[in-house]
C-alpha positions as CSV (number, residue, x, y, z in Angstrom):
1,X,-59.5,71.5,29.8
2,X,-60.4,71.6,26.0
3,X,-56.7,71.8,25.5
4,X,-55.9,68.5,27.9
5,X,-58.6,66.6,26.0
6,X,-57.0,67.6,22.6
7,X,-53.8,66.8,24.0
8,X,-54.8,63.4,25.2
9,X,-56.8,62.7,22.0
10,X,-53.8,63.3,20.0
11,X,-51.3,61.2,22.4
12,X,-54.1,58.3,21.8
13,X,-54.0,58.8,18.1
14,X,-50.0,58.8,17.9
15,X,-50.1,55.3,20.0
16,X,-52.8,54.0,18.0
17,X,-51.1,54.4,14.9
18,X,-48.2,52.2,15.8
19,X,-50.6,49.9,17.2
20,X,-52.7,49.4,14.1
21,X,-49.2,49.0,12.1
22,X,-48.1,46.2,14.7
23,X,-51.6,44.4,14.6
24,X,-51.4,44.4,10.8
25,X,-48.1,42.9,10.7
26,X,-48.9,40.3,13.6
27,X,-52.1,39.3,11.3
28,X,-49.9,38.8,8.3
29,X,-47.6,36.6,10.5
30,X,-50.6,34.6,11.8
31,X,-51.6,33.9,8.5
32,X,-48.3,32.7,7.3
33,X,-48.1,30.8,10.1
34,X,-51.5,29.2,9.6
35,X,-50.4,28.3,6.3
36,X,-47.2,26.8,6.9
37,X,-48.9,24.7,9.8
38,X,-50.0,22.0,7.3
39,X,-46.7,21.8,6.1
40,X,-45.1,21.3,9.5
41,X,-47.9,18.8,10.5
42,X,-47.0,16.8,7.3
43,X,-43.2,17.2,8.1
44,X,-43.9,16.0,11.7
45,X,-46.0,12.8,10.4
46,X,-43.2,11.9,8.1
47,X,-40.7,12.1,10.7
48,X,-42.7,10.0,13.0
49,X,-43.1,7.3,10.1
50,X,-39.4,7.5,9.6
51,X,-39.0,6.9,13.6
52,X,-41.4,4.0,13.5
53,X,-39.7,2.3,10.5
54,X,-36.4,2.8,12.1
55,X,-37.6,1.1,15.3
56,X,-38.9,-1.8,13.5
57,X,-36.0,-2.4,11.7
58,X,-33.6,-2.5,14.7
59,X,-34.9,-5.9,15.6
60,X,-34.2,-7.5,12.4
61,X,-31.0,-6.1,12.2
62,X,-29.9,-7.4,15.6
63,X,-31.3,-10.7,14.5
64,X,-29.2,-10.5,11.1
65,X,-26.4,-9.6,13.0
66,X,-26.7,-12.6,15.6
67,X,-27.2,-14.8,12.7
68,X,-24.1,-13.6,10.7
69,X,-22.1,-13.6,14.3
70,X,-22.9,-17.5,14.7
71,X,-21.8,-18.4,11.2
72,X,-18.7,-16.5,11.8
73,X,-18.0,-18.3,15.0
74,X,-18.5,-21.5,13.4
75,X,-15.8,-20.6,10.8
76,X,-13.5,-19.5,13.4
77,X,-14.1,-22.5,15.2
78,X,-13.4,-24.8,12.1
79,X,-10.2,-22.7,11.3
80,X,-9.0,-23.5,14.7
81,X,-9.4,-26.9,14.4
82,X,-7.8,-27.1,11.0
83,X,-4.7,-24.8,12.4
84,X,-4.2,-27.5,15.1
85,X,-4.2,-30.3,12.4
86,X,-1.7,-28.3,10.3
87,X,0.6,-27.8,13.4
88,X,0.5,-31.7,13.9
89,X,1.2,-32.1,10.2
90,X,4.0,-30.0,10.0
91,X,5.7,-31.2,13.2
92,X,5.2,-34.9,11.6
93,X,6.6,-33.7,8.2
94,X,9.7,-32.2,9.7
95,X,10.5,-35.3,11.6
96,X,10.0,-37.3,8.7
97,X,12.0,-35.0,6.5
98,X,14.9,-35.3,9.1
99,X,14.8,-39.0,9.1
100,X,14.7,-39.0,5.2
101,X,17.8,-36.8,4.9
102,X,19.6,-38.9,7.4
103,X,18.9,-42.0,5.4
104,X,19.6,-40.3,2.0
105,X,23.2,-39.1,3.4
106,X,23.6,-42.6,4.9
107,X,22.9,-44.3,1.8
108,X,25.2,-42.1,0.0
109,X,28.1,-42.9,2.2
110,X,27.3,-46.6,1.9
111,X,27.2,-46.3,-1.6
112,X,30.4,-45.0,-1.7
113,X,31.5,-47.7,0.6
114,X,29.8,-50.6,-1.6
115,X,31.4,-49.1,-4.7
116,X,34.6,-49.3,-3.1
117,X,34.0,-53.1,-1.8
118,X,31.1,-55.1,-3.9
119,X,30.3,-57.3,-1.0
120,X,28.3,-55.1,1.1
121,X,25.2,-55.3,-0.7
122,X,23.6,-56.0,2.6
123,X,24.1,-52.7,3.9
124,X,22.7,-51.0,0.6
125,X,19.6,-53.1,1.0
126,X,19.1,-52.0,4.7
127,X,19.5,-48.2,4.0
128,X,16.7,-48.7,0.9
129,X,14.5,-50.6,3.7
130,X,15.2,-47.7,6.0
131,X,14.2,-45.3,3.5
132,X,11.1,-47.1,2.3
133,X,10.0,-47.2,6.1
134,X,10.6,-43.5,6.2
135,X,8.4,-42.9,3.2
136,X,5.6,-45.5,4.3
137,X,5.4,-43.2,7.4
138,X,5.1,-40.3,5.8
139,X,2.1,-41.5,3.6
140,X,0.5,-42.7,6.7
141,X,0.7,-39.5,8.5
142,X,-0.7,-37.6,5.2
143,X,-3.4,-40.2,4.8
144,X,-4.4,-39.8,8.5
145,X,-5.1,-36.1,7.9
146,X,-7.1,-36.7,5.5
């Protein structure tokens, strides 16, 4: 019996030594965890503060975006109106340019005819009147745009 007790005591001692080493390591780890717990708490509070600031800035960002989009919409609408005005002006200018070109070509032809026969000054005046009318229409169209 004494041998069994001795064997059991030796076995318990053999099991207690690693248990003591493990408990010592565990105690060191727990101390480190307690020391880092404050740093972790500060990190969590900083993260919470950053999240709060981000949540508060979202409505401000939305309102700034809406305000910018309204201003941009006004600019786009104005540009559309200007585009239609410019298209109208372009069409009128093309038609007036064609008319002026016709008047100029007719006047050149009549000038040649008038120089050949001096008695046709009436035709020359008619061409000049047509040209003056075309120029006046062009000026009226340009003034209407302003």
